[in-house]
N, C-alpha and C positions, 0 to 999 in steps of 0.2 A: 569487190563492194558495187552494189545496185543504187540507185537513187529513184523511187518512184514506184516500186512493187521489186516484186522477188521472181525473176524468172525460173520458171523451169530449165533443167539441164537437156539442150537438144531439141528443145520444142519453142525455137522463134515467138515470141508474140502469144504464150502464154503464161500466166504468173500464177504463183504457188495459192497467193491472196488477193483479195481485191484491191488493184492497184490505186495507184493517187491521181485524183481528179483535181487542178488546180494550180495555182502559179506559187512557182518558189523563185527565190531570187537571193543573193550574196549565199551562194553554193560551195563554202570553201574546205577542201579537207588537206589537213597540216600546212595550212597557208597557200595552197594552191585552187585556183580559182577554175573549179568544176565547170562551170557555164562558159566561162570564155574559151576552155579548149575544144567543149561541143561545139560552139560556135564554127571556129576555125578547124572544126572535123580533123582532131588529132588523132590518130589511128589507136591512141590506148584508149580513148572514150568511144562505145557502144550505144547505140540508141536503137530503142526498138519500140515500134509503133508510131503515133501522130504526136510530135516531140516540135513545139515551135518557140521562136525566142522571142515572143508578145504575149502580153496578158491580155486577154479579152475580158477579164474580169471589170468590175467597175474602179476605175479608178479613184482612192481617194487620198486628196491630199492631205498630206500633215506637216504641223508647225511643231516646231523644238523648241521652247522654253529653256535658254541657256544659264542664264543665272538663277540663284536662290536668293539673292536680295535686292535684283533689278528687273526680271523680267516679268511683263504684264503685256494685257490686252484689253483695250477699253474699246467697246461698241457700244452705238447708241441704240435708245430703245425708243417705241413709237411713243409720245407722251398723251397720245390718246386714248391706248392701250389700258383697259382696267384688270387685266390677266396678262400670267406670262407664264410662257413654258418656255424649258431651256432643256436641252438634250445634248449629249457628246461623249465621245470614247477618249478614253487617258489614258496612260501607260506609264511608269515610274518605278524608278527606284526606293525613290525615298520614302519613309514612313512619315514625315510632315510636311506640310505644306498647303496654298490657301488656292483652293480652285475657284472659286465665285465669291460675288460680294456684289449685292442691289439694295440700293437705299429705297424706304418705304415711306415716300410722304416728307413725314417730319424727318426734320435734318440729323437726326441723333440717333433715329431707327433706322436698320438697318439687318438684312438678312444675310450671315455667313457660311459658307460651305469650307469645309475646313477636310483634311485630311491629317487624321492624330492617329499616330501608333500603326497606322494601314489601315483603319477604318474611316467611314464616313463622318464627320459631325455636320448638323445642320443647325446653328443658334441663331436664335432671334433674340438682337439688341434693343430692349426698347428703352433702355439709359446707359449711362456708365456703371450703373449698379444693376438693373435689372437684366436678366435673360434667360432663355429657355431654350433646354437641348433636344436632339433626338441622335440617335447613332445607330448605324446600321453599316453591313459589311462586313468582310474579314479578310484578312491578309490582300489587301488590293494594292498593295507595294510591292507586287512579285516579279514585275517588267512583264505584264501579260497584259492584253489590253481589256479595259473594262467599260460598260456604258453606263451612263448614270441619267436620269431625267429628273427634274423637279418644277413644279408647277405652282402658280400662285393666283387663288381666285378666290375672291370671297375673304370668309372668316378663314381659309384651312392653306396651308401649306403643305403639300407631298412632296417625298422623296422615294426613289426607289433605284437599286444598282444589280446591274445585269437583271438574270433570273428571279431575284429576290421578290416577294411581294413588296409594296410600296408601304410609306410609315407616313403620318400624317402628322401635323402639329394643326392645333386649334388657336387662333386669335383672337384676342378680345375685342378689334375692331377691325374695320377692313384695310383689308393688306393691298395700297394702291402702288405698284411699279414706279421707280423715281425714272429719273432721263435716261441713265447708262448703266451698262453692265460691264463688270470688272472681271478679267478673267485671270486667274495667275497670280495677280499680285496688286499692290496699290501704287500710281504714281507718284515718283517722291514731290511733285508738286501741290498732292492732293494729302500732305501729311499733317497740313496745317489746320485739315480741315475732318481730322479725325480718321482719315483712313491710313491704318498702319496695316503692314504685315503682323496677325498676331504671335505667328511663329517664323515661318521664312515663307517666302515666296516659292511657288509650285516651279520643280524644273524634272521636266519630263517633255512626253510628246500629248498633241491632241488631233484629233481630227473628227471629221460629221459633226461640226457644231451647228445646231437648228434653236433659233431662236424664232418662237410664235410660229411654227409650222417654215419656216422660212431659210434653208440651208446658207451657211456664210461663205463666200468665195475669197480665200484666203487670199487668191490676187489680187483683188481690188484691195483687199490690205495693205498687200505689198506694196503697189503702188501706190499708197496714201488716200485712197480714194471713198475707203471705210476707215471710218474708228483711228484709232491711235497704238503703235506700240513699241516695247522695246525689249533689245536682248532676245528677238525672235529668230529662227531659221525656219523658212518656209519651204515646202516640197521635198522634205525630208523629214524623216525620223533619227535622229544623231544619238539614240539610245546605246548604250554600249553593254554586253553582259561580260561582266568583268568576273564573273566565276566560273567561266567559259576561257580555257581549260582551266579547273580548278587546283588554286595552288594550296588550298588548305591540305596539310599531311596529315597520317596519322587518322584517319576518318573524321577529321573536322570537320564541320557542317560548314558551308559558305553562304555569305549572304552578302550583299552588296547597296550601298548607296549610288549615287549619279556618279562620284568622282572617285571612290574607292571600294573596295570588297572587306569583309569581316569575317575572320572565321570562331565561331563557337566549339571551343575544346572541351566540352562538359562532357565529363564521363571516358575521355579518352587519356587519360594519363599523362597528356601533354598540356602544356602550356607555349604562349608567344603569340605572337603575331599570328603566325601562319602553323600552330600546335606542333612547332618543330621539336622542342627543348621537352625531355622528359621530367615528370617531377618527381623522380625516383632516384634513390643512389644506384649506384652501378652495381654494390656488391655488400655481403655482409662485411667485410673488412674499412669497407667504407662508413656502413652505417655504426662501425665500433669506432670510427674517428669522429664523428659528431656523437658520441657519450651513450649510444646505447646500449642497454642489456639484451640477455639473449631474450628471444621471441620471435613470432613470425611476422615478417617484413615482406614488403612489397622491394624486388629488386630488377632493375632492366639493364643487364649486362652488355648490350650496345647503346646504351644511351639515346640519342637523338635517330638512331636507325631505324630501320624497317621493321622490325622483332618489340612486340607487347613484353610491357610486364610481367614478371611472374610471383607467385607468393613462395617464399621456401622460409626453414626456419633455421636460424643464424644462433649456434650453439657459441655464446661469446664468452671466452678463460683468459686467462691472464697471459696464457704466453700464445693461443692459437685462436683462429677464429674460424669456426665449421660452419660450411650451409650444408645444409641437409635436403636434400630432395625425396619425397616419398613417392612410391609407386603402391598399386593396388593390391599387392599379396606379398606383405611382410611376415605372413604365419608360416610354420612348419605347414610341411605338405609331406603327406606319404604317399607314394607311387608304387603299386601292385600290378602285376598281370600284363605288362607291358613290354614289346619288342620292337626290334628295327622297322618290323611290315607295318605295326600297331604303335607307334611309340609314345607316352605321355608328353605335351606340348603343354607349356604354361608362358603364354607371354605377357609381359608386364607393362601395363601404361602409367606413366610418368604423370605428376601435377603438371608439368610444363610438356611444351611440344619440344620435339628434337632438336630443331633447330637453336630453340635457347638452350638446350641441355648443352648443343654443342657451342655457344658462346659460353656459357657459363665455364663449361669444364676446360676449356683453351684459356680462358681469365686467369683461371686458377693456379695457383703453384703446385698442389700436388691436390690426386683424386684418389678413392680408394672405394671398393664395395666389396662386403664380406659376401662369401658364399659357404653357407654351413648346409656338407655333405654328409649323412652317414650311409652306411650299406651294411648287406646283409646278404652272401651271395648273391651279388649284383655288380657287375665291372664296370669300370669307365672306358678299358680298351679291348679290344680283344687279345687273349693270349698269344696267341699263334705270331698272325700278321700286323697287330697292332693297330686295326681298324677301330676307329671310335664308335663305341656303343652309347655314347652320351657325350652330348656336347650343349654350348649357347650362342645365342646371337649377338653380335655388338652394336652398336648404334646405327652403323651401314647397316646393317643385315649379313654380316660375314659370319660365318662358322667358325668358333672359335672351341679349341679342344685343350687349352690349357688349363689348368685347376688352381689357381690361388697362388699368388708369392712367386711365378716365374713367368720369366719372360716370354712374347707370345713365338708362337713357328713350334715349341717344344710339346709333346706329349707328355708332360709330368704334371705333379702334383705336388706342394709345398714339404711332404715330406721328405720327397727326393732332394728338394735345397735344403732343408736341415740332416739329409741324412739321418732319418730316424726312422726311414720305411719299417712295418713290421717283418717284411719281406723285402732281402737286397734284390732279389731275383725283379724287382717290380718296383715300378715308379709312383705307384699309388700305393696306395693300402687296402682299397676296395678292390684294387685287380688281384690283391692275394684271394679272392672269391670263396672267404672261408665264412662258417655257419654264424660265426658272432660278429658282433655289431663293429664295424672300425668307424673310421674316421677320416675323413680328408677336407677338413674344413680349410681354408683359407680367404687371402685376402688377393681380392684384383687392382690391380694400381699401374696399369698400363692407361694413362688417361686419354690416348687416341683411340681406344676401344669401349671404354665406358661411355654410357652405365649398358647394362647388360637389358636388354631388350626382350630374350627369349630362352627358355631351355626344354632340352629334349632329354627324357631318359629312356632308354630302350631296352635294359636288361634286369628285368624284374619277373621274369612270367615262368621262371625253373619253379620247382619246388622250394619253399621255403627263402625265396628271392624277396627283397624290399629293402627301399632307399627311401629316406626320408632329406628333403632337401629346405633351404629357407635362402631367397636373397637379399641380402639387407637394403637399406635405403642407398643411397649416393649421396657420399660425404665430400665435400674438397675443401681445402682450408686455402687461404694466401689469395692476393690479389697480383700478379706478377707486371701487374701495367698501372700499379696506381703509386711505385716507386721507381717503375723505369727510370731510370735518368742517365744523363749525358752530361761530363765538363768539357766546356773549351775553353783551351790556352793559348790559341793564338787567333790573332783578329783576322786571317788571311782564311781560317778553317770553316769546314761547315759540313753537315749533313745532307745527303740529297735524297730524293724520294721521288714517286711515279707524280705527272703532273696531278695539281687538285683538281678534284669533281665537285665544282662549285658554281654550276650555271646560274640556279636558280637560289641556292640557300647554300648557306655553310655557317658553321660554328667552330669555336677553336678554342680550347682551354689547355692552360698550362700554370705549370707553377716555377717559378726560377729565384735564384739567388746570385747577387753580384756584388763587386765593389765598384764596378765600371761605372762611368757616368752616364753612357749609352750602348745600345748596341743593338743589331735587328734581330729579333727572335724568329720571324719567318717571313718570305718572301716567296711572292711566284709570279710570275711575268706571262702578258700573250704579247701579241703585236700589238696593239694597245693599250689593251686592259691590262691592269694588276691587281694584286693584293699585297698588305706588306701590315706586318703587326710589329711594334720595336720599342724600345728604352728610348726614348729621345732627347732623355733631361734624368738628371739625377732623381729627379720624382716626378718624372711624366713620361705615361705609357701613350702611344699614337696609335691610332689604328685607319690606314687608309688604303682605297680602293676607287678604281673607276671600272664603270660598266658601260663607258661612251658617253656618258654625260656629262663627263671632266670630272676630275678627284672629288672626293668624298674625305673630309679628313674627319674626325672625332680624338678627342683629345681629354683624359681624365689627369688631374694635376694635385698629387697627392700633397698634404701640409707637413709631412714627416719624409725623407730622404728613402727611396726605393731601394737605393744600392747600399744597404747597412748590413748585409751577408746574412738576411734572415728571408725565409720562403715566403713568397709573394704569389697572391694567385690572380690570373688574367684572363677573363672570357670574353670574346667579339662575337657578334654573330651578325650576317648579311644576307637579308633576305628580299623579296620584290616587294614586302612594307616596310621597313623600315632598318636600320644599321644598328648597333647598340656596342656599347663598351663598360666593363665592370671590372674596377682593379679592389682587390680587396673586401673590404665593405663601407668602398667610398662609393658616393650617388652614383649611380645608373646611367650615362651618357646615351643616348639616341638621338634619331635623325630619320625623319619622315623621307620613305624616299618620294618622287616625283608620280603623279600618279601618271603623265604620258612619259614618252622616254626609252631608253633604252632599259632592258630587263637582264640581259642572258650576259652573265660574267664568261667569257673567253679566253682562256688562257691557255697555254701550251707549251711552253718551260718544264723545267726541272722545278721540283719544290723545294727550295733551300731552307735550313732547320740551323739558324744560330749565324747566318751569314747571306753574302748576297751574290749574285753573279757575277759582279765586278769585284769581290773579294775584297770590299770597303765596309768601312762598320759591322763588322765581324763585333758578334755576341762574345765576351768573357766572364764566364761564369758555368753554372751548374741549370740546366732546365730537366722539369721532369713532369711526367703524366700528360704528356703533348696528345690531345683528344681533339681529333677531326672529326665531326659528323658523326660520333657515335662510337668510333675506331682508333683505338690507340696505337700511335706510331713508336714502333719498337727501336728505341732508341740504344742502347744498351748494344744491342747485335748490330747494328750499323756503325756504331761507334768504335768496335773490333778490329774492323777496318781500312779506318779513318785517319791521317794522321793529323796530329794537332785536337785530338779528340779522343779522352778515355769515358770506358764505361763507369757508372754510378758517379757517385757525386762522395768527396769527403764531408767527414762532419758528425758529428753525437746525433744529430736532427735530419741526419740522411736515411739513417734505417727502417726497414718495418716496424722494430723492435718498439711500443710506446713506454717514450721514458716520461711522458705526460699524462695522465690519465682524465678521465672526467672532462674531456673538452679543453684540457690544459693545453696551450701553447709551448713548443719546447721553441726556444732561443740560444742561438750561437753563444757561447763567451768564448775570450780568446784562450781560456785553461778548461772548459769544459761548458757546458748548459745552464740553464733555468728554465724552471715552466713558470709561463704567464698564467694564473689561474681566472683573470678577469672575467670572461665568459664561462666559467665554471663554478658550479654550486659549491664546490669543494675547497680548499684551501691546503696550504703545507706545502711541501720543498716539491711534491710530486702531483700536486692536484688530488689528492687522498684524503686529508682529513675531512672529516664531516662537518657540516657546521650546521648547529642546531638553536634552539630557541624556545624557550618555556613561557608559554601563553598563559597568562591568570585572566582571570572573567572581565570580561570587558576590551583586554588587549585585542588589537589587530597592527596590519603593516597593511599600506596603500601604495602601491607605486604606482604614479602617473605617468602616462607618457608624454613627453616632452611637445609631440604634435602627433596629429591625426597619422597614424600606426599602421598598416593593413599587415597579418602576421607573418606574410614571406615576401617574397618578390611578385610585384606588381608592375606590369607592363602597361599601365597608365603614362599620361604625360606630365607625371609629377616628379620634380627635381629635387627633393627632398629627400636627406638620407636615409628616413626614414622611409619614406615609399621607396626607395631605391631596394630595401631589402624586405620587400613585401612580394607573397605569389598566390597563387590560389590554394585557398584552404588547406592548408597544413599548419596542425598543432603538434608538436613535443612537451609534453609535461612529466616531471618523477617529480615525487619526493617521497619521506618516510615521515609517519605521524605516532604517536603513542597518545592514547588516551580512555579515559573511563566515561566521558560524558556522551548521554543524546538529545536530541539532534546537536551536528554540528556544522558548522561550515567551516570547511579545507580549504577551499579555495573558488573564488570566483573572478572572472573577466567579464565586461563589461563595453560596449562600443557606443559610439555616438549616434548610432542608428537603432538602439534600443535593442539590440542583440546581446544574450551573453551566453557564457558557459558555466557551470557551477558544477562544482564536484563536493556531496555531501555525506554525512552519516544519519540516517534515518533516525525514528524513533526506537525500532529493534535494534540498531547500530550496524544496517546494511549500507553497503558503500553505494551512490546513487551519481551519476553521471546524467546532468541534465545541460542539452543544447537545444539554443532559442534562436534559429538563425533567420527566421521567418517570421516578421512578429505580427502578420494577416493567419499565422497557422498554431495548431497545439505545439509546445516542445517536445523533442525527443530526448528520451528517459529511458536510462539503462542502468540495470542492477547485475552488474558481474557475480556477486555472491550474495547467499541469503545468509550467511555467517555473520555473527556479531564481532565486528572489529575494532569496537570500541571495549577492549578485555584487557587493556593495560598492559596487551604485548605491541610488540614495536611490527608497524606493517610499512611495505614499501608497493606505490601503487608507481604505473608506467601507464600512460596513454601517449598512443602516437595517431594522428588522424591524417588521412591522403584522400583530398575529395571527400565523397561520402562514405569509404571504408575508415573504419575505428579498430584498432586494435589495442588491447588493455590487459595488463599483466598485474595480477596481484603476488605478492611473495613470489614464490617460486612454484606455485601449487595452481594459480589460476591464469590459464592462455585463452582469450576469447577475442572473436574477429563481430563486429556488428556492422550494419548498412546505416547512415542518416537518411532520412527522408529528402536530404539534398546535399549538394556538394556547394553552396556557397560557403565563401571565405566569410571570417569576421573583419567588418571592413573598419575602418577607421578605430581603432582601440583607444577607447578611453582610458582605462586604470584595471588594476590586478590586484585584489584583496586578501589578504587571509587574515582570519579568525572573524571577526566581529563587523558586520554589515550594515547600514542603516536604512532604513525604507527607501525604496526605490521602484521607480514606476516601470511599469511594463514586465517585472518581475513575480514567478507565480507565487502563489500566497505559502506550499512548503519549502521553496528555496528561501523566501522572507522568513520564514519561523525560524529556520535554521541560521538565517544571516544574525536576526537579533539575538541567539543564544552566544552567538560566536564559536570560540575554542578554547578548551581549556587541555594544557597539555602540553604534549614537545613534538615540534615539526623540526625537520630537518633535510638538508640539503633538494631546495626544490628548486627546479627546474622550469622555466617557460620560455621554449625554443633558446635563442641565445641569451637570456637573461635571468642571472640570479638573484630572483625579489628580497630574500631571506637574508642575504649575505649584502645585499646592498643597504639594508636597512641597518646593519651592523656596523658597516665599515662608512656608510655617510649618512650620519643621523643628521646630518645640519643640512643637506641637499633638498632640495625645493620639490625633487621629484618622489621623496620617500617622505610618508607622512605615520608616523608611530603615534599609536592609542594606548594608555596604559603602559603597564609594568612589563618591560619584556627583558629577560635574564639570557645569556648564554648559556646554553646549557650540552647533554651527553647525552640524545636518545638513545644509545646502545647502551651506556650505564646505568640508566635509570630502567630499562629493560631488565637487564641484569639482576638490578638491587631488588627488581619488583619478585623475580624469581626466585631469590636467594630468600626473601624475607619469607616467601609462601611457604617455602621449605623450613625455616628455621622455626618458624611457628608451629609448623606440626610437631617438628622436634620437640621445641620446648614444653608443648604439651605432654609429652610423657615422661620428660626429666621431672614436671613437676608431680607426677607421680610415684615417681622412684625416690625423692625426696621425704615426701609423706613415710614413704613405705622404712624409709630408713632412718627415720627419726624414732620409731620403735625400739632398735634394736639395746640391748643395756649396756652398760659399762664392760662388765665380763666378757663378753664374747668381744668388742674391740681389742682390752689386752690380749687376749690368745692370739687374735688376729697378728697384732703388733711383734710377740713372740716368733711365731712361725713365720713372718717375713725375713725378721734379723737374721734368724739361722737359715734360711734358704740363700738369700745374699753372702752369706760367708763361703759356704759349700759352694755356689758359681765362682767365686773369685778365686778361690785354690783349684776349681778344675781348668778353668780358661789360663792361668798365669803357666799350668805344668803343658795346657796344649799349645800355647804359642812359644815356647822356649823348645819344643819339639820339632815343630815344624816351621824354625824359622828362617833357615838353610834352604828348605825346599821351596820355600814360599821365592824367595830372593831368585833360586835359578827361572822360576817359572813365571816372573811375573813380564819379561817382554812376549812372551807368544800369549800371555793372556790380554796383553793390551792389544795385540793386532787381531785376536779374536774378537775383541770388543768392538772393535772397530768396521766387523765385518757382521751383520745380526744377520739372523734366517730372514728369507724372503718374507715369509709370510708374517713373521712379526715385523716387518717392512711394514708390507701393506697394511695391516692391522694401523699401525703407529698412522701412515699415511690417511686411512680413513678418519681415525680420530682427529688427526688435523681439519680434514676438511670439515669434518661434524664441528668441531668448534668454531672454526670461522664463520660457517653457516648459523650456528645460533647465535655466537656475538654479534653478527650484522655489524661490525666497525666499516664496512667497506661497502659503497653502493656502485654500482657503475649504470651510468644513466645511459 
């Protein structure tokens, strides 16, 4: 590494580019003082050319304004002077601060030069109510030196910064400067004379202060021979670059003030003080547990790890949750004229990176990929020596020659495993080398080799040779970490893992259930530093650590016992900015780290789970889904070899099978379980019963939030429970509706900051989604479908927003992704309304019109994040949070939709029946009499024939009864398949259940 120039190898004194000429100071590399090593002529430092350790450049004496509340420098002015000119250089990280203040003759008249939002603002205050301003400059709080100059002469005041042209302000009277000039702030002794820091005092460095062409000697000021000052440090610029090194993770943008730094996480997909925490769920299985239905979702399999999130399709069914990842070629490909010398090669590029795929596959319980391979006179293996003529590459680029359904390393196809190859002398149908089309389709399911990244086909160059193939999408199901659990039976037992890598940041999350009053979840020790997470009391969780500044303790106390044998969630985080602790939905507790002091957490022992190194205060109970910095520890595997600990966790609610649907929470009982549907839009024993309400004209339901509420987790310093549940720009909305009215207001949310989002039906019945997150800009309007949804049929709408990305699903036909113009969140939500909305300021005309019409029809299973407002309106009619206008009637939207369809069908049938009745009325009585006689005769004959038939076959039927019953229980496969299709069709049509 070279400083000051780039030398050419072998040519001392010759530089690749023009070298640096000037002075350097405070030159450090990884904490090593390079200049000090060079002064002492250490052998690892090699100097070329004229390098001296003194600076011949003019020495500029700096002063540092240390306090943002009490620093100031007061300098006297020549009382006889009728003009004033001031120039200086300043350097700061603060966006706000007072730079200069000077009186203008009259007591109440003065000029103020402020730093406001990183710009210079010159204000002329003629009185307490009269002022005029000019604003110049941009980004002046960037930590660099900037030069400003201000001059007062006659009726004109001019201001210039850096190389920008000066801006001027015209005065009504001649401006005569006062007796003194205040720089940086106001002295406290002058506060009763009207001198107050309008925002905050200046905090930063200044140098080269020149007043009326006379440089100010800071040494005289320091010695008390010139002016007056407070909280200043001379002959040094004590500014510190807190963004070097950059502690913002995942491409977060660092900015800083004098005492701390900030991370802008916009557009990164992460949140938190250092952009450490992913805003996305880790898997499709996790999306199912939040109540989501099938659709496209962003997932982040490694959480706070280095890999970014990716978009996948989550196919959420009753028994499995499939994660589907597509690639660039899922259509059938026909191959002709290829050989081993000139093979056909197809490379598959997936919608996510191979590193993300490796993490996703590793997290899944099972993965598979279909390979459709049809051939005609095209072999997979050479008949004589078994040399592969076609193969595929796995995710590591390794050649694989097994084709579907077989173990790796075996050159065979699925037909060999099933023992149904067309020629038993070969292990693949294609190797029979027939001129007819043969099939070697199979499923690849060895996880460590998936997905397929490339395929090579090399035997289609003979006459009549041809192959057709298709590599399907990657399909995975299950999350083997989500329910990875261990049970601790002895207080002295524990699981141990390698030392925690947590020097600068660490996040720990887990679920636990216990009946014990206390116990340590996790502990890792160092020489002096340590980190510990524990249940310190029946209702108290404590997070403790020490990085060298003394122990830091964060405690969350629950109003209900936590040792109730139910699952509870704990998440703790520590970084160089702050520490936090979250338990279930309780208020987030956190503590800011000191701006100075130790920042590195130095650990050297093993990581203990469920116990401590002293084998005391061990945890008794179950721990599952233990995640540290995006990586889930395999508790089950480690528990298999540890006494006093077992894999898994007993209990009804410990399995991966969802017993409670639609956000319902499973609660263990002594002889079973119950489902808590509090946060679900559904009801019933398993949270599957839809909650529906019929709205009449003028009806509405308004849910008023108890206190200012941000949509998800907000890392501001608010302490309320509502704020603790907030985060960056995330909404999940789901509901079903049935109506014939347009326009209509389905749902609207508004905030205390004149933001809103609304879902309406336009005049033509199309669905529109309105987002107004910035009141100074036009709203974002989205129309997912142009179809008329006010058609008397039941429709399901699901909306999920993550920052700028919004995913919309309507029924099962429409899956769309949109991008908003901003990723701002809905700040401090005021209320949510279903149905009619009265006039509201800041709302666009079309939304107002729909709101005034309200909604007439049926609304069902409405969910907004963790709230179910429609359900709250039914169950809490007396609550101050729920306001109901008009007549609401509990209903069943699914039955209404079925009746509507049946009514339409019966109407058409009745029309035909009325025509037939009119025709039958014209028949005469003779025809009717003849028909009656014929019917009687036919009935008598039929009775006689049936009696004889029953008598002859009575004994045969008795003997064959058992076999017939046995056959009745084994319907043909095609009939069973059709019955299954009919069942799915009936479920789809009735729409009795909806998974949010």
